[in-house]
VEXVOZA-138393 format. One record per residue (C-alpha): residue in one letter; x negated, y, z negated. Coordinates in Angstrom, 1 decimal. Layout:
N
+--------+--------+--------+--------+
| residu |     c1 |     c2 |     c3 |
+--------+--------+--------+--------+
|      a |      X |      Y |      Z |
...
+--------+--------+--------+--------+
END
This chain:
284
+--------+--------+--------+--------+
| residu |     c1 |     c2 |     c3 |
+--------+--------+--------+--------+
|      m |   -0.6 |    0.1 |   -0.1 |
|      y |   -1.1 |    3.7 |    0.9 |
|      v |   -2.7 |    5.6 |   -2.1 |
|      r |   -0.7 |    9.0 |   -0.9 |
|      k |   -3.0 |   12.3 |   -1.9 |
|      e |   -2.5 |   15.4 |   -2.5 |
|      l |   -2.0 |   17.7 |    0.1 |
|      k |   -4.5 |   20.8 |   -0.1 |
|      v |   -4.4 |   23.2 |    2.8 |
|      k |   -6.6 |   26.7 |    3.5 |
|      p |   -5.8 |   29.8 |    2.2 |
|      g |   -3.1 |   31.4 |    4.5 |
|      v |   -1.9 |   28.0 |    6.1 |
|      y |    1.9 |   27.4 |    6.1 |
|      v |    3.4 |   24.4 |    4.9 |
|      p |    6.8 |   25.0 |    5.9 |
|      v |    8.1 |   21.8 |    4.3 |
|      p |    6.3 |   20.5 |    1.4 |
|      e |    5.0 |   17.2 |    1.5 |
|      s |    6.7 |   16.2 |   -1.2 |
|      a |    9.9 |   16.0 |    1.2 |
|      f |    8.9 |   13.4 |    3.2 |
|      p |    9.2 |    9.2 |    2.8 |
|      d |    5.7 |    7.4 |    0.9 |
|      d |    5.7 |    5.3 |    4.1 |
|      p |    4.1 |    7.4 |    6.5 |
|      h |    5.9 |    5.4 |    9.2 |
|      t |    9.3 |    5.7 |    8.2 |
|      r |   11.3 |    6.5 |   11.2 |
|      l |   13.7 |    9.9 |   10.3 |
|      v |   15.5 |   10.0 |   14.4 |
|      k |   17.9 |    8.5 |   14.6 |
|      v |   18.3 |    5.6 |   17.1 |
|      l |   21.6 |    6.1 |   19.0 |
|      v |   21.3 |    3.0 |   20.2 |
|      e |   19.9 |    0.5 |   18.0 |
|      d |   20.5 |   -2.8 |   20.9 |
|      s |   19.0 |   -2.6 |   24.2 |
|      s |   21.5 |   -4.6 |   25.7 |
|      q |   24.9 |   -1.4 |   25.1 |
|      g |   22.1 |    0.8 |   26.7 |
|      r |   21.3 |    0.6 |   30.7 |
|      f |   17.5 |   -1.3 |   30.7 |
|      q |   16.1 |   -4.1 |   29.7 |
|      f |   12.3 |   -3.3 |   28.2 |
|      d |   10.9 |   -6.1 |   29.9 |
|      e |    9.8 |   -7.3 |   33.1 |
|      t |   13.7 |   -6.0 |   34.6 |
|      y |   12.2 |   -2.7 |   33.5 |
|      p |   10.6 |    0.2 |   36.4 |
|      y |    7.9 |    0.7 |   34.6 |
|      i |    6.2 |    2.0 |   38.0 |
|      d |    8.5 |    3.9 |   39.8 |
|      e |    7.8 |    6.1 |   43.3 |
|      s |   11.4 |    5.9 |   44.8 |
|      f |   12.7 |    9.5 |   46.0 |
|      s |   14.7 |    9.3 |   43.2 |
|      y |   12.5 |    9.2 |   40.6 |
|      r |    9.8 |   11.6 |   41.9 |
|      w |   13.0 |   14.2 |   43.0 |
|      r |   14.5 |   14.2 |   39.0 |
|      a |   10.9 |   14.4 |   38.2 |
|      a |   10.6 |   17.6 |   40.0 |
|      v |   13.5 |   19.0 |   38.5 |
|      h |   12.4 |   18.0 |   35.2 |
|      g |    9.2 |   20.3 |   36.0 |
|      i |   11.1 |   22.8 |   36.4 |
|      v |   13.0 |   22.6 |   33.5 |
|      r |    9.6 |   21.8 |   31.3 |
|      r |    8.5 |   25.5 |   32.6 |
|      c |   11.7 |   27.5 |   31.2 |
|      l |   11.7 |   24.8 |   27.5 |
|      h |    7.4 |   26.2 |   28.0 |
|      f |    8.5 |   30.2 |   28.6 |
|      y |   12.2 |   29.6 |   25.8 |
|      d |    9.4 |   28.2 |   23.6 |
|      r |    7.4 |   30.8 |   23.1 |
|      f |   10.2 |   33.6 |   22.5 |
|      s |   12.7 |   30.8 |   20.6 |
|      q |    9.6 |   29.6 |   18.4 |
|      g |    6.9 |   32.1 |   19.1 |
|      l |    4.9 |   29.3 |   20.4 |
|      k |    1.2 |   30.4 |   20.3 |
|      i |   -1.7 |   28.4 |   22.1 |
|      r |   -4.8 |   28.2 |   20.5 |
|      g |   -8.5 |   26.9 |   22.0 |
|      k |   -8.3 |   26.2 |   25.4 |
|      e |  -11.6 |   27.8 |   26.4 |
|      n |  -12.9 |   23.8 |   24.7 |
|      l |  -11.9 |   22.7 |   27.4 |
|      k |  -13.6 |   25.2 |   29.6 |
|      g |  -16.7 |   23.2 |   31.3 |
|      c |  -14.8 |   20.2 |   31.6 |
|      g |  -13.2 |   19.7 |   34.6 |
|      k |  -15.8 |   16.9 |   35.5 |
|      a |  -15.4 |   14.1 |   33.2 |
|      f |  -11.6 |   15.5 |   33.6 |
|      g |  -12.4 |   13.9 |   36.9 |
|      k |  -10.6 |   10.4 |   36.6 |
|      g |   -7.8 |   11.6 |   33.6 |
|      a |   -7.5 |   11.8 |   30.4 |
|      m |   -6.0 |   11.6 |   27.3 |
|      i |   -3.9 |   13.7 |   24.9 |
|      v |   -3.4 |   12.9 |   21.1 |
|      c |   -1.4 |   14.9 |   19.7 |
|      n |    1.1 |   14.9 |   15.7 |
|      h |    4.3 |   14.2 |   16.3 |
|      v |    6.4 |   17.2 |   14.4 |
|      f |    9.1 |   18.0 |   17.1 |
|      h |   11.5 |   17.4 |   19.9 |
|      h |   10.1 |   18.8 |   22.5 |
|      d |    6.2 |   18.4 |   21.4 |
|      a |    5.4 |   16.1 |   24.0 |
|      s |    6.5 |   19.2 |   26.6 |
|      i |    4.3 |   21.7 |   24.6 |
|      a |    1.3 |   20.1 |   25.4 |
|      y |    2.0 |   19.3 |   28.4 |
|      s |    2.6 |   22.5 |   29.7 |
|      a |   -0.3 |   23.8 |   27.4 |
|      i |   -2.7 |   21.6 |   28.2 |
|      c |   -2.4 |   20.0 |   32.0 |
|      s |    0.9 |   21.2 |   33.1 |
|      d |   -0.8 |   20.9 |   37.2 |
|      k |   -1.1 |   16.9 |   36.8 |
|      e |    0.4 |   14.1 |   36.6 |
|      i |    1.1 |   12.6 |   32.8 |
|      r |    2.3 |    9.3 |   30.9 |
|      v |    3.7 |    9.3 |   27.3 |
|      p |    3.9 |    6.3 |   26.4 |
|      m |    7.1 |    5.7 |   23.7 |
|      f |    9.6 |    3.6 |   21.7 |
|      a |   11.7 |    2.2 |   23.6 |
|      k |   14.6 |    2.3 |   22.5 |
|      h |   15.6 |    6.2 |   23.1 |
|      f |   15.4 |    5.5 |   26.6 |
|      n |   18.8 |    4.4 |   26.0 |
|      n |   20.2 |    7.6 |   24.5 |
|      p |   21.9 |    9.3 |   26.8 |
|      k |   21.1 |   12.7 |   25.0 |
|      d |   17.4 |   12.2 |   25.8 |
|      y |   17.0 |   10.6 |   28.3 |
|      f |   16.3 |   12.6 |   31.3 |
|      f |   13.7 |   14.3 |   29.0 |
|      i |   12.1 |   11.5 |   28.0 |
|      r |   12.1 |    9.6 |   31.4 |
|      y |   10.9 |   12.0 |   33.7 |
|      i |    8.0 |   14.0 |   31.5 |
|      g |    6.8 |   11.0 |   32.8 |
|      g |    8.1 |    8.2 |   29.6 |
|      i |    6.9 |    4.6 |   30.1 |
|      p |    9.1 |    2.9 |   27.1 |
|      i |    6.6 |   -0.1 |   25.4 |
|      a |    8.0 |   -3.1 |   26.4 |
|      e |    9.9 |   -5.4 |   23.9 |
|      t |    9.0 |   -8.5 |   25.6 |
|      r |    5.3 |  -10.4 |   26.2 |
|      a |    6.3 |  -10.5 |   30.4 |
|      g |    7.4 |   -7.1 |   29.5 |
|      l |    3.7 |   -5.6 |   28.1 |
|      v |    2.3 |   -7.7 |   31.2 |
|      k |    4.1 |   -5.0 |   33.1 |
|      f |    3.8 |   -2.2 |   30.9 |
|      n |   -0.2 |   -2.6 |   30.9 |
|      e |    0.0 |   -3.4 |   34.5 |
|      a |    2.0 |    0.0 |   35.5 |
|      l |   -0.7 |    1.9 |   33.1 |
|      d |   -3.3 |    1.3 |   34.9 |
|      y |   -1.8 |    2.0 |   38.8 |
|      y |   -1.3 |    5.5 |   36.6 |
|      h |   -4.6 |    5.9 |   35.5 |
|      s |   -5.9 |    4.3 |   39.2 |
|      k |   -4.2 |    7.6 |   40.2 |
|      g |   -6.1 |    9.5 |   37.9 |
|      d |   -2.9 |   10.3 |   35.9 |
|      w |   -3.3 |   12.0 |   32.2 |
|      f |   -2.1 |   10.5 |   29.2 |
|      l |    0.0 |   11.7 |   26.0 |
|      v |    0.4 |    9.4 |   22.8 |
|      f |    1.1 |   11.0 |   19.4 |
|      p |   -0.7 |    7.9 |   17.9 |
|      e |    1.5 |    8.6 |   14.3 |
|      a |    4.2 |    6.8 |   16.6 |
|      v |    7.7 |    8.3 |   14.5 |
|      r |    8.2 |   12.1 |   14.7 |
|      w |    8.3 |   13.8 |   11.5 |
|      d |    9.8 |   17.6 |   12.0 |
|      y |    8.0 |   20.2 |   10.8 |
|      n |    5.1 |   18.1 |    8.6 |
|      t |    2.1 |   19.1 |    7.6 |
|      s |   -0.5 |   16.4 |    6.8 |
|      i |   -1.8 |   14.4 |    9.5 |
|      r |   -0.8 |   10.4 |    9.3 |
|      p |   -2.8 |    7.2 |    9.8 |
|      f |   -3.2 |    7.0 |   13.5 |
|      r |   -1.6 |    3.3 |   15.2 |
|      k |   -5.7 |    2.3 |   17.8 |
|      g |   -3.5 |    1.9 |   21.1 |
|      a |   -4.5 |    5.7 |   22.4 |
|      f |   -8.1 |    4.8 |   21.3 |
|      n |   -8.2 |    1.4 |   23.6 |
|      l |   -7.1 |    3.4 |   27.0 |
|      a |   -9.5 |    5.9 |   26.3 |
|      y |  -12.3 |    3.4 |   25.4 |
|      k |  -10.5 |    0.8 |   28.6 |
|      y |  -10.6 |    3.1 |   31.1 |
|      d |  -14.2 |    5.6 |   29.8 |
|      i |  -11.8 |    8.9 |   29.7 |
|      p |  -11.8 |   11.0 |   26.9 |
|      i |   -9.8 |   12.9 |   24.0 |
|      v |   -8.6 |   15.7 |   23.9 |
|      p |   -7.0 |   16.2 |   20.2 |
|      c |   -4.1 |   18.8 |   20.0 |
|      v |   -2.1 |   20.0 |   16.5 |
|      i |    0.9 |   21.9 |   16.0 |
|      t |    0.1 |   24.3 |   13.3 |
|      y |    3.4 |   26.7 |   11.8 |
|      r |    3.4 |   30.2 |   10.5 |
|      k |    6.1 |   32.4 |    8.9 |
|      r |    9.8 |   33.5 |   11.5 |
|      t |   10.3 |   36.9 |   10.4 |
|      g |   11.0 |   39.7 |   13.1 |
|      f |   12.1 |   39.7 |   16.5 |
|      y |   11.8 |   35.6 |   16.2 |
|      r |   14.7 |   35.3 |   13.2 |
|      l |   16.4 |   36.2 |   16.0 |
|      f |   15.9 |   33.1 |   17.6 |
|      g |   16.6 |   30.8 |   14.1 |
|      p |   17.0 |   30.4 |   10.8 |
|      a |   13.5 |   31.4 |    8.6 |
|      e |   13.4 |   28.1 |    7.4 |
|      k |   12.4 |   27.3 |   10.5 |
|      p |    9.2 |   28.2 |   10.9 |
|      l |    6.9 |   29.2 |   14.4 |
|      l |    4.4 |   26.6 |   16.0 |
|      t |    0.8 |   27.2 |   17.2 |
|      l |   -1.2 |   24.7 |   19.3 |
|      n |   -4.3 |   24.1 |   19.0 |
|      i |   -6.7 |   22.2 |   21.1 |
|      c |   -9.2 |   20.8 |   19.8 |
|      k |  -13.0 |   20.0 |   21.5 |
|      p |  -12.6 |   16.9 |   23.4 |
|      l |  -13.9 |   13.9 |   22.3 |
|      f |  -15.7 |   11.2 |   24.8 |
|      p |  -16.0 |    7.0 |   24.5 |
|      d |  -19.3 |    5.7 |   24.1 |
|      r |  -19.1 |    2.7 |   26.8 |
|      g |  -22.1 |    0.9 |   25.4 |
|      v |  -20.7 |    0.9 |   22.1 |
|      r |  -18.4 |   -2.4 |   21.3 |
|      r |  -15.7 |   -1.5 |   21.7 |
|      h |  -14.1 |   -2.9 |   18.2 |
|      e |  -16.5 |   -0.3 |   16.5 |
|      e |  -16.5 |    2.6 |   19.4 |
|      v |  -12.2 |    2.7 |   19.2 |
|      d |  -12.4 |    3.0 |   15.1 |
|      r |  -15.0 |    5.7 |   15.4 |
|      l |  -12.9 |    7.8 |   18.0 |
|      r |  -10.2 |    7.0 |   16.2 |
|      n |  -11.3 |    8.5 |   13.2 |
|      a |  -13.3 |   11.5 |   14.8 |
|      t |   -9.9 |   13.2 |   15.7 |
|      h |   -8.5 |   12.5 |   12.8 |
|      a |  -10.2 |   14.4 |   11.2 |
|      a |  -10.8 |   17.4 |   13.9 |
|      m |   -6.8 |   17.4 |   13.7 |
|      v |   -6.9 |   17.4 |   10.3 |
|      d |   -9.5 |   20.0 |   10.6 |
|      a |   -7.8 |   22.3 |   13.3 |
|      a |   -4.4 |   22.2 |   10.8 |
|      g |   -6.0 |   23.7 |    7.7 |
|      i |   -6.5 |   20.4 |    5.3 |
|      i |   -8.9 |   20.4 |    3.1 |
|      q |   -7.5 |   17.2 |    0.8 |
|      n |   -5.2 |   15.1 |    3.7 |
|      p |   -2.8 |   12.7 |    2.4 |
|      w |   -3.0 |    9.8 |    4.3 |
|      p |   -6.3 |    7.6 |    5.5 |
|      a |   -6.8 |    7.8 |    9.8 |
|      k |   -6.4 |    4.2 |    9.5 |
|      p |   -3.2 |    2.3 |    8.7 |
|      d |   -2.7 |   -0.4 |    6.2 |
|      f |   -1.8 |   -2.7 |    8.8 |
|      e |   -2.3 |   -2.6 |   12.2 |
|      n |    0.4 |   -4.6 |   15.5 |
+--------+--------+--------+--------+
END
């Protein structure tokens, strides 16, 4: 079991929701799954799911989503006071990003995937492995599928197709975005333990990791017109890329990448003492 430490932050760091308001298990799923049984939804998450979809219908809807995403990013600038910091950390990395990259972010906002995508690599195709059952949610279906979401398969045969799709999209130079905390805790300040999937992929494909972390500011002044005071303003902080060393054994390098990414995000969040370790108590 986890030994949860007290959250301590640097002076001036805004904590919108006390750490005590969140569960003691960092893997607790707080976002309700509207369709629990896949048989009741439009998709089965096995080998029949279209993990690779290059149809005209998909491409057209993805293009529409791109317009929606850009409008949403513009809206977030006003409604969430969205600021982007650290883009200078990506300068001079164009050649390193030639085979794609892996964006890693904390999972603390409804459309944080869109925020990270628009801020870091809006001119690239992006693929986002996601919890499968949300794809049968009629409310969020369009948003998560056409941002480039790929449901994590629920069967062994489906996992084969899922991995083939990741290989295919990597071969095209697409980027990946992964939330290694796996579950969304809205406006949580701490950085929870990381699943190893993102770091396995970065090692496998020999692509850099771009850590980024969403932090918060008090909602004041003009921004009070767009939301209540308890809903904070957002800042996306982009850290320096981390590069896998393929000369090191996979297990060791995956652990190093996970620890280094977690540490970078803890520091960027202004945390002095984080409640959680980088590695979970158990691996899936």
